C-alpha positions as CSV (number, residue, x, y, z in Angstrom):
1,X,0.1,-0.2,-0.1
2,X,2.9,2.5,0.8
3,X,4.5,1.6,-2.4
4,X,1.4,2.7,-4.3
5,X,0.9,5.8,-2.5
6,X,4.5,6.9,-3.1
7,X,4.0,6.1,-6.6
8,X,0.9,8.0,-6.8
9,X,2.6,11.1,-5.0
10,X,6.0,10.9,-7.5
11,X,3.5,11.0,-10.5
12,X,1.6,13.6,-9.0
13,X,4.5,15.8,-8.7
14,X,5.6,15.0,-12.1
15,X,2.3,16.0,-13.1
16,X,2.1,19.2,-11.6
17,X,5.9,19.9,-12.9
18,X,4.8,19.4,-16.3
19,X,1.8,21.9,-16.0
20,X,4.1,24.9,-15.1
21,X,5.6,26.4,-18.2
22,X,9.2,27.2,-17.6
23,X,8.9,30.4,-19.9
24,X,7.2,32.0,-17.0
25,X,9.5,34.9,-15.3
26,X,11.3,37.8,-16.1
27,X,13.8,37.8,-19.4
28,X,16.3,40.5,-20.4
29,X,17.4,40.7,-23.9
30,X,21.1,39.6,-24.4
31,X,21.8,42.1,-27.3
32,X,25.6,40.6,-27.8
33,X,24.2,37.1,-28.4
34,X,21.2,38.2,-30.6
35,X,21.4,38.7,-34.4
36,X,19.6,39.7,-37.4
37,X,19.7,39.1,-41.1
38,X,17.8,40.6,-43.8
39,X,16.0,43.3,-42.2
40,X,14.9,42.0,-38.9
41,X,14.6,44.6,-36.2
42,X,17.2,44.5,-33.4
43,X,17.5,48.5,-33.0
44,X,17.1,48.8,-29.2
45,X,19.2,49.5,-26.2
46,X,17.5,47.4,-23.8
47,X,14.6,44.9,-23.5
48,X,12.8,43.2,-21.0
49,X,9.9,40.6,-21.3
50,X,7.6,39.3,-18.5
51,X,5.7,36.4,-18.9
52,X,3.4,35.2,-16.0
53,X,0.3,33.1,-15.3
54,X,-2.9,34.8,-14.9
55,X,-6.6,34.0,-14.2
56,X,-8.1,31.5,-16.6
57,X,-5.4,29.6,-17.6
58,X,-3.7,32.2,-19.5
59,X,-0.4,33.5,-20.2
60,X,0.4,37.4,-20.1
61,X,3.4,38.8,-22.0
62,X,4.5,42.4,-21.3
63,X,7.6,43.9,-23.1
64,X,9.3,47.0,-22.0
65,X,12.0,48.4,-24.3
66,X,14.3,51.3,-25.1
67,X,15.0,52.0,-28.6
68,X,18.1,53.1,-30.3
69,X,16.8,56.7,-30.3
70,X,16.0,56.6,-26.7
71,X,12.2,56.3,-27.0
72,X,10.2,54.1,-24.8
73,X,8.1,51.3,-26.0
74,X,5.6,48.7,-24.5
75,X,3.3,46.1,-25.4
76,X,1.0,43.4,-23.8
77,X,-0.5,40.5,-24.8
78,X,-2.6,37.4,-23.5
79,X,-3.4,33.9,-24.9
80,X,-4.5,30.6,-23.3
81,X,-1.7,28.4,-21.7
82,X,-2.5,25.7,-23.7
83,X,-2.0,27.7,-27.0
84,X,-4.7,29.5,-29.2
85,X,-5.5,33.1,-30.5
86,X,-3.5,36.1,-28.9
87,X,-5.3,38.9,-27.5
88,X,-3.8,42.3,-28.0
89,X,-4.1,44.8,-25.2
90,X,-3.6,48.2,-26.9
91,X,-3.3,51.1,-24.2
92,X,-6.6,53.0,-23.9
93,X,-8.4,50.3,-26.2
94,X,-10.5,47.4,-25.9
95,X,-8.5,44.1,-26.0
96,X,-8.4,42.7,-29.8
97,X,-7.4,39.7,-31.7
98,X,-6.4,41.6,-34.9
99,X,-4.3,44.9,-34.8
100,X,-5.5,47.9,-37.1
101,X,-3.2,46.5,-39.6
102,X,-4.9,43.3,-39.8
103,X,-2.4,41.3,-38.3
104,X,-3.3,38.3,-35.6
105,X,-1.0,35.8,-33.7
106,X,-1.4,32.4,-32.8
107,X,0.5,30.6,-29.9
108,X,1.2,26.9,-30.2
109,X,2.4,25.1,-27.4
110,X,4.6,22.5,-28.4
111,X,5.7,21.2,-24.8
112,X,6.2,23.2,-21.7
113,X,9.5,25.6,-22.6
114,X,8.9,25.1,-26.4
115,X,6.3,27.5,-28.5
116,X,5.6,28.3,-31.8
117,X,3.9,31.5,-32.7
118,X,2.6,32.4,-36.3
119,X,1.9,36.0,-37.3
120,X,-0.7,36.5,-39.9
121,X,-1.9,39.5,-41.8
122,X,-5.2,39.3,-43.5
123,X,-5.0,35.5,-43.0
124,X,-1.6,35.2,-44.8
125,X,1.4,33.9,-42.8
126,X,3.9,36.7,-42.4
127,X,6.4,35.3,-40.2
128,X,7.1,32.2,-37.6
129,X,8.5,32.2,-34.3
130,X,10.2,29.4,-32.5
131,X,10.6,30.1,-28.7
132,X,12.7,27.6,-26.7
133,X,14.0,27.5,-23.2
134,X,17.3,25.9,-22.4
135,X,17.7,22.9,-20.6
136,X,19.0,24.5,-17.4
137,X,16.2,27.3,-17.9
138,X,18.2,30.3,-17.7
139,X,18.2,30.8,-21.6
140,X,15.2,31.6,-23.8
141,X,15.9,31.8,-27.7
142,X,13.8,33.0,-30.2
143,X,14.1,32.3,-33.9
144,X,11.9,34.5,-36.2
145,X,11.7,33.7,-39.8
146,X,9.2,35.9,-42.0
147,X,9.0,38.3,-44.9
148,X,8.9,41.9,-44.7
149,X,6.1,44.0,-46.8
150,X,7.7,44.0,-49.8
151,X,8.3,40.0,-49.6
152,X,11.9,40.1,-48.7
153,X,12.6,37.5,-46.1
154,X,14.5,38.3,-43.0
155,X,15.5,36.0,-40.1
156,X,16.6,36.9,-36.8
157,X,17.7,35.3,-33.3
158,X,17.1,37.0,-30.1
159,X,18.7,35.5,-27.0
160,X,17.2,36.5,-23.2
161,X,18.6,35.9,-20.1
162,X,16.5,34.9,-17.1
163,X,16.3,37.6,-14.2
């Protein structure tokens, strides 16, 4: 009987560990390890992304950054923990699933710490992001492949360190 209870406890703990996505936390852009090819935008001085679990089994992402010209920028998104349509939280506006330019985002959970993100404009794919957490949980890497408004391809790698 004790062995059965111990086995149940171990599997119960493993299940709770699987449920927590390791992306949850604060991540600071490591500009020295990041790179862009073909027009991807890495013209920032500083960037911090915060992922947190919120009510309703959702993840909230907040980005704050200082651009190269010194201006400040912030963004906020929400999506279901298990993946789905992203809700954009624009300052002073109602939550929306599409930008005024017709862009929408789909988050796909592959497994905890491994996401695929698809950006669409007018229902046409314009870029794909692959977000992965390192095995030690200290590094978040995001590879982006897409096309700009003229159809020219670009690719970038942004690397973040856990704070």
